[in-house]
C-alpha positions in Angstrom: -78.2 -50.1 -44.4 -78.7 -48.4 -41.0 -79.9 -51.7 -39.6 -76.7 -53.4 -40.6 -74.6 -50.8 -38.8 -76.7 -51.0 -35.7 -76.3 -54.8 -35.7 -72.5 -54.5 -36.1 -72.4 -51.9 -33.4 -74.4 -54.1 -31.0 -72.1 -57.1 -31.6 -69.0 -54.9 -31.1 -70.4 -53.5 -27.9 -71.3 -56.9 -26.5 -67.9 -58.4 -27.5 -66.1 -55.4 -25.9 -68.0 -55.8 -22.7 -67.3 -59.5 -22.6 -63.5 -58.9 -23.1 -63.4 -56.2 -20.5 -65.3 -58.1 -17.9 -62.6 -60.8 -17.9 -59.9 -58.3 -16.9 -59.1 -57.5 -13.3 -57.9 -58.9 -10.0 -59.6 -61.9 -8.6 -60.2 -62.1 -4.9 -59.8 -59.4 -2.2 -57.9 -56.3 -2.9 -54.9 -55.6 -0.7 -54.0 -52.1 0.5 -50.5 -51.2 -0.5 -48.1 -49.8 2.1 -48.1 -46.0 2.6 -45.7 -43.9 0.4 -44.9 -41.7 3.4 -45.8 -41.4 7.0 -45.8 -44.0 9.8 -45.7 -47.5 8.4 -46.3 -49.0 11.8 -49.6 -47.2 12.0 -50.7 -48.8 8.7 -49.6 -52.2 10.0 -51.7 -51.7 13.1 -54.8 -50.8 11.1 -54.2 -53.8 8.8 -53.9 -56.3 11.8 -57.0 -54.8 13.4 -58.9 -55.3 10.2 -57.7 -58.9 9.9 -58.8 -59.6 13.5 -62.2 -58.1 12.9 -62.7 -60.1 9.7 -61.6 -63.4 11.4 -64.1 -62.8 14.2 -67.0 -62.7 11.7 
C-alpha cells in the first residue's frame, strides 16, 4: 500500500514540475521604469546597456 502512495506522489510531482516549467516569460526580461527618482538616469543606463550588448 505504501508503494502505491509513493508511485502516485512521484507522478504528481513530475506532472506538477512539467506544468510549472511551462509558465513564465519567454525571451529577455525588460527592466520596468523607476517608480520614483530620475527617469532620465534610468533611460541613460538602458541605452548604455543596449549599446554594450550590440557591440558584442
